[in-house]
Every structure is written in structure tokens, then in C-alpha cells.
N, C-alpha and C positions, 0 to 999 in steps of 0.2 A: 226545632229541628225538623228537617224533611227528610222523607223516606222516598226513594225513587229507585227505578231500575235504569242504570246508565245505558244499558244496550238499547233503550227505547228513546228515540230522539224526541218523541212527544212529551214524555216524563222530564227530560232534562229542561226542554224549552218551557214547560209549565213551572218548574221549580225556580229557574232563573227568573222568569217573568213575575212570580209571586214574590221573590225576593227584592226585585226592583220597586214593585208596587209598595211593599212594606217599608223598604228603606230609603226610596228614591233613587238609588243607584246600586252598582256592583262594583266593590273596590278590588276584590280579589277572588279569584277562583282557584280551588286546589283540586287537581284530578288525582285523587287517592284511591279510588276502587282499583282493586286488583284481584286476579283469580290464577291460582296456580293448581297443579295436580301434581302429587307426590308419587314417585315410583320411577320404574325404569322407562326411560324415553320409548322404546320399542314395544312396551306394553300398553301404552296410551292409545285410546281410541280416537278416530276421527272427530267424534262427537266432543271428546275431551278438549282436544285442540280448538275445535270452533267455540267452544265455551270461554277458553281462554282469550281468544282473538276477540270475541264479541265484547268482552269486558275490558280487557287491556288496550285494545287499540280503539275499537269502535266506541266505547264509553268515553275515552278522552276526545275522540273527534266530535261526539255529540254534545258534551259540555261545552267545548270550545265554540262550536257553531251556535250554540244558544246564547253564549255570552258575548261573543263579537259585536252583535247589533245593539246591545244595551248602551244607554247613555254613558259617556267617559265621566270620570270624576273631575272635578274642577280643582286642579291643584295649585290655584292661585292663592 
């Protein structure tokens, strides 16, 4: 299992490339990372919102962008 920071595009690219090197292809990607802050909306800081956006939005974008160029599975 790999550990990575999905907010860092270079981390996601590295893990996807390592996976393809190890297994020859990438069959499936699951964007499961998520970040939330508990409490009243008006009490959340801009930094807390930015952290949520970084993980929840940019993490998904980074993983998808890293995975799309990988060789497709031969479904035949």
C-alpha cells in the first residue's frame, strides 16, 4: 500500500507510475480521500476551507490527471 499526499500532483503521479510499473497497468482508481471540518459554517477559517478544497477537489483532479495517461487495460 502506498502513502501519498493527494494535494501534491507529484505524489499522485509517482504512486500511479509505481503501480503501473509493478502490475503493468492500472485497472481502477478510487478517489476516496476526503477532508471535512466539524462545527458551524461561520466559525470555519479560510485556511480550513482551503484545506477541504485542496483534498476534496484538487486531490481528485491530481489522481485523475495522473491516471489518465496510463496504458489502458486490454478488455479482450
